[in-house]
C-alpha positions, 0 to 999 in steps of 0.5 A: 779373400774375405777369409784372409781379411777376417783371419787376423781379427779372429786370431786377435779375438781368440787371444783376447778371450784367452787373456780374459780367462787368465785374468779371471783365474788370477782375480778369483784366486786372489779373492779366495786367498783374501776370504780364507785369510779372513776366515770366510770359508763358505765364501772362499768355497763358493768362489773356488767352485766357480774357478774350478768350473771355469778352469775345467771348461777353458781351452788350454791349447790357446794358453800353450800350457804343458800337461804338467802345468795343467796338472799343477793348476788342477791339483792346487784347486783340488788340494784347497777344495779338500781342506775347505770341505773338512768338518773342522778346517785348519786355518794355517793349512788353509792359508798355506794352500790358498797361497799356493793356489794364488801363486800357481795361477798368478804364474800363468797370469803374470809371466813377467812379474810373477809372485813366486819370484818374491820367494828368492830372498826367503829361500836364499836366507834359509839355505844360508842359515842351514849352511852356517848351522851345519858348519857349526855342527847343529841339527838342521832337520827343523830348518830343512822342514821349513825350507821344504815347506817353502818349496812345496808352496813354490813348486807348482808355480815353477812347474807352470813356468819352467821346463820339467827338466829344470823342476826335476833338478831342483826336486832331486836336490831336495830329495837328496837332502831328505834322504842323505843324513851325511852332513858333508853330503848335505853341505854339498847339496845346500851349496848347490842350492845356493848357487841355483837360486839366482839362475832359477829365479832370474836366469835361463834354463841354460843357466840352471843347467850350467849350475846343476851339471857344469861338466855335462855329466849326470851324477848317479845320485841325481839320476836316481833322484830324478827317477824317483821324482818321475815315479812319484809324479806318475803315482800322483797323476794316477791318484789325481785321475781317480779323484777326478773320476770319482767327482764326475761319477 
């Protein structure tokens, strides 16, 4: 009888501990971004070390994070750590990866109003410009690189908040843009991206599916791109595991 009485309190306590962990993650990531922006790399490295230790000892089951989400969070720490440890740090690169770290951890701490959603107008304007340029016969390689960099910052946060299927669909469009130089094909991919942004940022998984696959059929190009993404993901995970093992040893 006593156990039944205590059980709700125990569950509530576990939830409070989990929320406390998440708040610490976000506050640490924010402080790291501030220190990096101010050029205080030693201080940023110290806070990142503490975040890494706390993160590695957290109970992920309580936070209901997927394997992909845990990997995205871990990779954001490792990527910034590697660049902070360089003999000659690159300020622009450090700011890029510190911002990505913050956006990824913020996606866990603020699921209803995450920072990554602020990228909606940025991505929309970029794709609109690319569509306009390609219709005028302009070279869009530089614009494509800018769009890709925006997505690289955003992607880990999407992995945390969206299903693997949704992320793979976006990945496939970016891979298609990079690998197919045919302007007509690129225009089709860009138009699909333009339709995809709003449901991706503000809609449901079903809304994304309706845009990317309205007839319920899987295009061959998309299927091949998804297979490529899966292979790249496996290779990335293996590399990450080797890195972690070398750190532990």
